[in-house]
C-alpha positions as CSV (number, residue, x, y, z in Angstrom):
1,M,166.3,25.7,-14.5
2,K,163.6,27.9,-16.1
3,L,164.3,31.4,-17.4
4,G,162.4,33.2,-14.6
5,E,164.1,31.1,-11.9
6,M,167.6,31.9,-13.2
7,L,166.8,35.6,-13.5
8,M,165.4,35.7,-9.9
9,R,168.4,33.7,-8.7
10,D,170.8,36.3,-10.1
11,G,168.8,39.3,-8.8
12,R,167.6,40.4,-12.3
13,L,164.0,39.8,-11.7
14,S,161.9,40.3,-8.5
15,S,159.0,38.0,-7.5
16,E,156.6,40.9,-8.1
17,Q,157.9,41.3,-11.6
18,L,157.7,37.6,-12.2
19,D,154.0,37.6,-11.2
20,E,153.3,40.6,-13.4
21,A,155.0,39.0,-16.4
22,V,153.0,35.7,-15.9
23,A,149.7,37.7,-15.7
24,F,150.7,39.7,-18.8
25,Q,151.5,36.5,-20.7
26,A,148.2,35.0,-19.7
27,R,146.3,38.0,-21.1
28,S,148.4,38.7,-24.3
29,G,150.2,35.5,-25.1
30,G,153.7,35.3,-26.4
31,R,157.0,33.9,-25.2
32,F,157.9,34.5,-21.6
33,G,161.2,36.1,-22.5
34,T,159.5,38.4,-25.0
35,V,157.0,39.4,-22.3
36,L,159.9,40.3,-20.0
37,F,161.4,42.6,-22.6
38,E,158.0,44.1,-23.5
39,L,157.5,45.1,-19.9
40,G,161.0,46.6,-19.6
41,F,162.2,44.0,-17.1
42,I,165.2,42.9,-19.1
43,D,167.2,44.0,-22.2
44,L,167.7,41.8,-25.2
45,D,171.4,41.1,-24.6
46,A,170.7,39.8,-21.1
47,L,167.7,37.9,-22.4
48,T,169.8,36.3,-25.1
49,V,172.4,35.1,-22.7
50,Y,169.9,33.6,-20.3
51,L,168.0,31.9,-23.1
52,G,171.3,30.3,-24.1
53,L,171.9,29.1,-20.5
54,E,168.3,27.8,-20.2
55,L,168.4,25.9,-23.5
56,G,172.1,24.9,-23.4
57,I,172.6,26.4,-26.8
58,P,175.3,28.9,-27.9
59,I,173.8,32.3,-28.5
60,A,173.7,34.6,-31.6
61,S,174.9,37.8,-30.1
62,G,173.8,41.2,-31.4
63,A,177.1,41.6,-33.1
64,M,176.7,38.3,-35.0
65,L,173.2,39.3,-36.2
66,E,174.5,42.7,-37.2
67,R,177.2,41.1,-39.3
68,A,175.2,38.3,-41.0
69,K,177.0,37.3,-44.2
70,R,175.3,38.0,-47.5
71,A,176.1,34.5,-48.8
72,A,174.2,33.1,-45.8
73,V,171.2,35.5,-46.0
74,R,170.7,34.4,-49.6
75,T,170.0,30.8,-48.6
76,L,166.5,31.7,-47.6
77,T,163.7,33.6,-49.3
78,P,162.0,36.4,-47.3
79,E,158.9,34.2,-46.8
80,E,161.0,31.3,-45.5
81,A,163.0,33.6,-43.1
82,Y,159.7,35.0,-41.6
83,K,158.0,31.6,-41.5
84,Y,160.8,29.9,-39.6
85,K,161.8,33.0,-37.6
86,C,165.4,32.5,-38.8
87,V,168.3,34.8,-39.7
88,P,171.1,32.9,-41.5
89,L,174.5,34.1,-40.2
90,I,177.4,32.2,-41.7
91,V,178.0,29.5,-44.3
92,Q,180.9,27.1,-43.6
93,D,181.4,24.2,-45.8
94,R,178.0,22.4,-45.8
95,H,176.9,24.0,-42.6
96,L,174.7,27.0,-42.1
97,I,174.9,28.8,-38.8
98,A,171.6,30.4,-38.1
99,A,169.9,32.5,-35.4
100,V,166.5,31.1,-34.3
101,D,164.3,31.5,-31.3
102,E,163.4,27.8,-31.0
103,P,166.6,25.8,-31.5
104,H,165.1,22.7,-30.0
105,D,162.2,22.7,-32.5
106,L,163.3,19.7,-34.6
107,G,160.6,20.2,-37.2
108,T,161.9,23.7,-37.9
109,M,165.5,22.6,-38.0
110,E,164.6,19.8,-40.5
111,A,162.6,22.2,-42.7
112,L,165.5,24.7,-42.7
113,A,167.9,22.0,-43.7
114,R,165.6,20.9,-46.5
115,V,165.1,24.3,-48.0
116,T,168.7,25.5,-47.7
117,G,170.5,22.2,-48.5
118,Y,172.8,22.8,-45.5
119,R,173.1,21.2,-42.1
120,I,171.8,23.7,-39.6
121,I,173.8,24.7,-36.6
122,P,171.4,26.8,-34.5
123,R,172.2,29.7,-32.3
124,V,169.5,31.0,-30.0
125,A,168.4,34.7,-30.2
126,A,165.5,36.6,-28.7
127,E,162.3,36.5,-30.7
128,V,162.1,40.3,-30.9
129,R,165.6,40.6,-32.3
130,I,164.9,37.8,-34.8
131,Y,161.9,39.7,-36.2
132,Y,163.9,42.9,-36.4
133,Y,166.7,41.4,-38.5
134,V,164.2,39.5,-40.7
135,E,162.7,42.9,-41.4
136,R,166.1,44.5,-42.0
137,Y,167.6,41.9,-44.2
138,F,164.5,40.5,-46.0
139,G,162.1,43.4,-45.9
140,I,159.3,41.5,-44.2
141,P,157.7,43.8,-41.5
142,R,157.7,42.5,-38.0
143,P,154.5,41.8,-36.2
144,S,152.6,44.9,-35.2
145,R,153.1,44.0,-31.5
146,F,156.8,44.8,-31.9
147,M,156.6,47.9,-34.1
148,R,156.7,50.2,-31.1
149,F,160.3,49.2,-30.3
150,G,161.6,50.8,-33.5
151,D,165.4,50.3,-33.9
152,T,166.0,49.4,-30.3
153,P,166.4,45.6,-31.0
154,R,169.4,46.3,-33.2
155,G,172.5,44.6,-31.9
156,N,175.1,47.2,-32.8
157,L,175.9,48.4,-29.2
158,P,177.9,46.6,-26.5
159,P,175.8,44.8,-23.7
160,S,174.5,47.3,-21.2
161,D,175.9,45.5,-18.1
162,A,178.0,42.6,-16.9
163,L,176.4,39.3,-17.9
164,P,177.2,35.7,-17.0
165,A,179.3,33.9,-19.6
166,P,177.1,32.4,-22.3
167,P,177.9,29.2,-24.1
168,L,180.8,29.8,-26.5
169,P,179.8,30.3,-30.2
170,G,181.6,27.0,-30.9
171,L,182.5,27.8,-34.5
172,P,183.3,25.3,-35.9
173,P,181.7,22.5,-33.7
174,M,184.3,21.1,-31.3
175,A,185.9,17.8,-32.0
176,L,184.7,14.8,-30.0
177,R,188.2,14.5,-28.5
178,P,189.6,18.0,-28.5
179,I,193.3,18.5,-28.1
180,A,194.2,20.5,-25.0
181,A,195.8,23.9,-25.4
182,P,199.6,23.9,-24.8
183,R,199.0,26.3,-21.9
184,P,196.1,28.0,-20.1
185,A,194.0,30.3,-22.3
186,P,195.3,33.8,-21.7
187,V,193.1,36.8,-21.1
188,L,192.0,38.4,-24.4
189,R,194.0,41.6,-24.6
190,V,196.7,43.1,-26.7
191,G,199.6,45.4,-26.0
192,R,203.2,45.4,-24.9
193,A,202.5,45.2,-21.2
194,P,203.7,42.1,-19.2
195,S,201.4,39.1,-19.4
196,P,199.8,39.2,-16.0
197,P,196.9,41.7,-16.1
198,P,196.8,44.4,-13.4
199,V,194.4,43.9,-10.6
200,E,193.0,47.4,-10.9
201,P,193.5,48.6,-14.5
202,E,193.9,52.3,-14.9
203,P,191.1,53.9,-16.8
204,E,192.1,55.2,-20.3
205,P,191.8,58.9,-20.9
206,E,188.3,59.6,-22.3
207,P,189.3,60.7,-25.8
208,Y,191.1,57.4,-26.4
209,D,188.3,55.4,-24.9
210,A,185.9,57.0,-27.4
211,I,188.3,56.3,-30.2
212,A,188.8,52.7,-29.2
213,L,185.1,52.0,-28.9
214,E,184.6,53.4,-32.4
215,A,187.4,51.3,-33.9
216,S,185.5,48.1,-34.7
217,D,182.5,50.1,-36.1
218,M,185.0,52.1,-38.3
219,L,186.5,49.0,-39.8
220,E,183.1,47.4,-40.3
221,E,182.1,50.2,-42.6
222,L,184.8,49.0,-45.0
223,T,183.3,45.5,-45.7
224,H,181.6,45.2,-49.0
225,D,178.8,43.2,-47.4
226,A,177.9,45.9,-44.9
227,T,174.4,45.3,-43.5
228,A,172.3,48.3,-44.6
229,E,168.6,48.1,-44.0
230,A,167.1,45.6,-46.4
231,A,164.0,46.1,-48.5
232,P,162.0,43.4,-50.3
233,A,163.8,44.3,-53.6
234,G,167.2,45.2,-51.9
235,P,170.5,43.6,-52.8
236,L,170.3,41.0,-50.1
237,V,166.8,39.7,-51.1
238,I,167.8,37.1,-53.7
239,A,165.8,33.9,-53.9
240,A,167.6,30.7,-53.4
241,S,168.5,29.1,-56.7
242,G,170.9,26.2,-56.1
243,P,170.3,22.5,-55.4
244,N,167.8,21.9,-52.6
245,G,167.1,25.6,-52.5
246,A,170.7,26.6,-51.7
247,A,172.3,29.6,-53.3
248,R,174.6,28.6,-56.2
249,E,178.3,29.2,-55.5
250,S,178.5,31.3,-58.7
251,D,175.9,33.6,-57.3
252,V,177.8,34.4,-54.1
253,R,181.5,34.2,-55.0
254,P,183.1,37.6,-55.4
255,A,185.7,38.3,-58.1
256,V,189.2,37.3,-57.0
257,Q,191.2,40.4,-56.4
258,A,194.9,40.6,-57.3
259,W,196.8,42.7,-54.8
260,M,199.7,44.9,-55.9
261,P,202.7,43.5,-53.9
262,L,204.3,46.1,-51.6
263,D,207.4,45.8,-49.6
264,A,207.4,47.1,-46.0
265,R,208.7,50.5,-46.9
266,A,206.2,51.0,-49.7
267,A,203.3,49.7,-47.5
268,I,204.2,52.0,-44.6
269,A,204.5,55.0,-47.0
270,A,201.0,54.2,-48.4
271,I,199.6,53.8,-44.9
272,D,201.1,57.0,-43.6
273,A,199.7,58.9,-46.6
274,A,196.3,57.4,-46.4
275,V,193.4,59.8,-46.3
276,D,190.8,57.0,-46.5
277,R,190.4,53.9,-44.3
278,S,190.2,51.6,-47.3
279,V,193.7,52.6,-48.4
280,V,195.1,51.2,-45.2
281,A,193.5,47.9,-45.7
282,E,194.6,47.8,-49.4
283,A,198.2,48.5,-48.2
284,L,198.1,45.8,-45.6
285,M,196.9,43.3,-48.3
286,G,199.6,44.5,-50.7
287,Y,202.2,43.9,-48.0
288,A,200.7,40.5,-47.2
289,A,200.7,39.5,-50.9
290,A,204.4,40.3,-51.2
291,T,205.3,38.5,-47.9
292,F,203.1,35.4,-47.9
293,D,201.7,32.9,-50.4
294,V,198.5,32.6,-48.5
295,A,197.2,35.6,-46.4
296,V,193.9,36.7,-44.9
297,L,192.9,40.0,-43.3
298,L,190.2,39.6,-40.6
299,I,188.1,42.1,-38.7
300,A,187.7,41.6,-35.0
301,R,184.5,42.4,-33.1
302,D,183.2,41.2,-29.7
303,N,185.8,38.4,-29.4
304,L,185.1,37.2,-32.9
305,A,187.3,37.6,-35.9
306,F,185.5,37.7,-39.3
307,G,187.1,36.8,-42.6
308,W,187.4,39.9,-44.8
309,K,190.1,40.0,-47.6
310,A,192.2,37.1,-48.9
311,H,195.2,36.4,-51.0
312,G,196.4,33.0,-52.4
313,E,196.2,30.9,-55.5
314,S,193.7,28.3,-54.1
315,V,191.9,30.7,-51.7
316,D,188.2,31.2,-52.4
317,P,187.2,34.7,-51.1
318,A,183.6,33.6,-50.6
319,R,184.7,30.9,-48.2
320,V,187.0,33.3,-46.3
321,E,184.2,35.9,-46.0
322,C,182.1,33.2,-44.2
323,A,184.8,32.4,-41.8
324,V,184.5,33.2,-38.1
325,I,187.2,32.7,-35.5
326,P,186.2,32.8,-31.9
327,L,189.1,34.5,-30.2
328,E,188.2,32.9,-26.8
329,M,189.0,29.4,-28.2
330,P,192.7,28.2,-28.0
331,S,194.4,28.9,-31.3
332,I,197.3,30.8,-32.8
333,F,194.8,33.7,-33.2
334,Q,194.2,33.8,-29.5
335,Q,198.0,33.5,-28.8
336,A,198.7,36.4,-31.1
337,V,196.1,38.6,-29.3
338,A,197.6,37.7,-25.9
339,S,201.3,38.1,-26.9
340,Q,203.3,41.0,-25.7
341,D,204.0,42.4,-29.2
342,G,200.7,41.2,-30.9
343,V,202.5,38.7,-33.2
344,Y,202.4,34.9,-33.2
345,H,205.1,33.1,-35.3
346,G,205.7,29.4,-35.3
347,A,204.0,26.1,-36.0
348,P,200.2,26.1,-35.7
349,T,199.1,24.6,-32.4
350,P,196.9,21.6,-33.0
351,S,193.2,22.4,-32.5
352,A,189.8,21.7,-34.1
353,L,189.5,25.3,-34.9
354,L,192.7,25.4,-37.0
355,H,191.8,22.2,-38.7
356,H,188.6,23.9,-39.9
357,W,190.5,27.1,-40.8
358,Y,192.8,25.2,-43.2
359,K,189.7,23.5,-44.8
360,I,188.4,27.0,-45.4
361,L,191.7,28.0,-47.0
362,R,191.8,24.8,-49.0
363,C,195.3,24.1,-48.1
364,R,197.4,21.8,-46.0
365,E,198.4,22.9,-42.5
366,P,201.7,24.6,-42.9
367,S,204.8,24.0,-40.7
368,D,205.1,27.7,-40.0
369,A,202.4,30.5,-39.8
370,I,202.1,34.1,-38.6
371,V,199.2,36.0,-37.0
372,A,199.7,39.7,-36.4
373,V,197.3,42.0,-34.6
374,V,196.3,45.5,-35.4
375,S,194.8,47.2,-32.3
376,I,193.8,50.7,-31.3
377,R,194.6,50.9,-27.6
378,K,193.3,47.7,-26.1
379,R,190.7,47.0,-28.8
380,V,191.7,44.5,-31.5
381,V,190.4,45.7,-34.9
382,N,192.3,43.5,-37.4
383,L,194.2,40.3,-37.5
384,M,196.5,39.4,-40.4
385,Y,197.2,35.7,-41.0
386,G,199.9,34.5,-43.4
387,H,202.0,31.5,-44.3
388,R,204.3,30.5,-47.1
389,T,204.2,27.5,-49.5
390,G,206.4,25.8,-52.0
391,G,209.4,25.3,-49.7
392,R,209.9,29.0,-49.1
393,P,211.7,29.6,-45.8
394,P,209.8,31.1,-42.9
395,P,210.1,34.9,-42.5
396,S,213.4,36.0,-41.0
397,E,213.8,38.1,-37.9
398,L,214.3,41.1,-40.1
399,E,211.1,40.4,-42.0
400,L,209.3,40.0,-38.7
401,D,210.5,43.4,-37.6
402,D,209.2,44.8,-40.9
403,L,205.8,43.1,-40.2
404,R,205.6,44.8,-36.8
405,R,206.4,48.2,-38.3
406,V,203.6,47.7,-40.9
407,I,201.1,46.7,-38.2
408,D,202.1,49.6,-36.0
409,A,201.7,52.0,-38.9
410,A,198.2,50.7,-39.7
411,A,197.2,51.1,-36.0
412,A,198.5,54.7,-36.0
413,A,196.8,55.4,-39.3
414,Y,193.4,54.1,-38.1
415,L,193.8,56.2,-34.9
416,R,194.7,59.3,-37.0
417,L,191.8,58.9,-39.4
418,I,189.2,58.3,-36.6
419,A,190.5,61.3,-34.7
420,G,190.4,63.4,-37.8
421,A,186.8,62.4,-38.6
422,K,185.8,63.4,-35.0
423,H,187.0,67.0,-35.6
424,R,185.4,67.5,-39.0
C-alpha cells in the first residue's frame, strides 16, 4: 500500500490534502513524504513510521538519530554522508546500522558498504531529518529548500501523538529460527506494582511527570559522545582512515577506565553525597566493579538501551558504546524492566539478542547473570548488567539486597539532582 493510501486509511490525510500534495510535487518535485511535511500535513515522527510500514524496513527514530555513535559517524566523510544521504548510527561487529531515506536503493547500499568496509543494515528515516543530521554531524549545509525548518527536524522530543507500531529496530538481525520467549513479552514498565497493568492508570502529579520526562535527557548529557552540533572541522568530522575506508579501531577506542571498587555501603554514601550527576554513575560503576567480573551500565531512551560504561578484563569499551538493546525484544533486559523489583537474576534466557550481546562483551554466556533497573517514577533511565567468571559463586540474597539498595539510592539521587536543578 502506498504512503498516501495508508495515511488516508488511518485518517491522517484527507483527499483534498492528497490532491494538493500531488499538485505541489508536480510543480516543485521532491519525495512525496517530504512534500507532505513541507505542506504541514504530517510531522516527521509520523512520516518516519509510515515510511517504515510502506517499505517494510525498520525505522531510525528521532532518538536514534539524536544518539548516533561517534565511532559510526567516523566511517563516512562529510562528502560521502551528503552524497548518499546517510547518517551512520551504530557499529556492531562488521555491521553498520545507518539511517537512509532510500533503503531499497541497492546501488547506494553497495556504495556505502564499499566505502565503509561494513555490511550496511539500513533504517529508513525522513529525507528532511537525514539532511538535518548530516548538517549537524558533518557540517554540510542542507539544501536551501529545507533551511526554513531550522531546528524543527531534530528528533529530541517524543512523538507528538499516538502512532501505529513501526517495524522493530531488530538489533541485531533476528536469527532464522528464533527461540521463543519462555513467556509472553510483558508490558515495558518498571515499579513494585503487581504485574497486570491497571486498565485506567492514575495520572502522576505534574511535578513528577516533568521530572520523569527529563530523566533520559539528563542522563544523556553524561555521555562522552554527546551529539553537539557538528561543524566541518568539529570533533566528529574525522575522515575514514582504515581498510576499505573504515575507521581504524585505534582511532575510535577510548582508553580503558579502571573503576575504584566500592562496597554497597561506600557506593550508597557516595551516591547520597553526590552533587553532580556523573558522581552517581561513577559510584554505580565502582559498585559494579567490586561485585562483578564483567559489568555494563546502559542508558535507556525510547525503549532502547545504549551501552555506556563498562568493566571487565576482556571488555572493549568501544564495542560496548556501539551496543543497542531493544527493550521490546524478549531478553533478560526486558524481564528486568518488567519485574516487580526491577531486578533479573538467573540464567540468561536463550535469544538471538543475548547471543549477540555476549559477542559484544567478548565472553562466553555465563550460567548466571543480573540486570538491575534504575528508574525515575515509571521511566527507565539506567540498566546495570553484571556477571561473574572464574568459578565465583552467584551473588547471595544478601548481595542482591545490597544491589537493590544501591539502585534505589541512584534513583533517589537522580531525582534529587533534577529537582534541585529545576529550582536554581
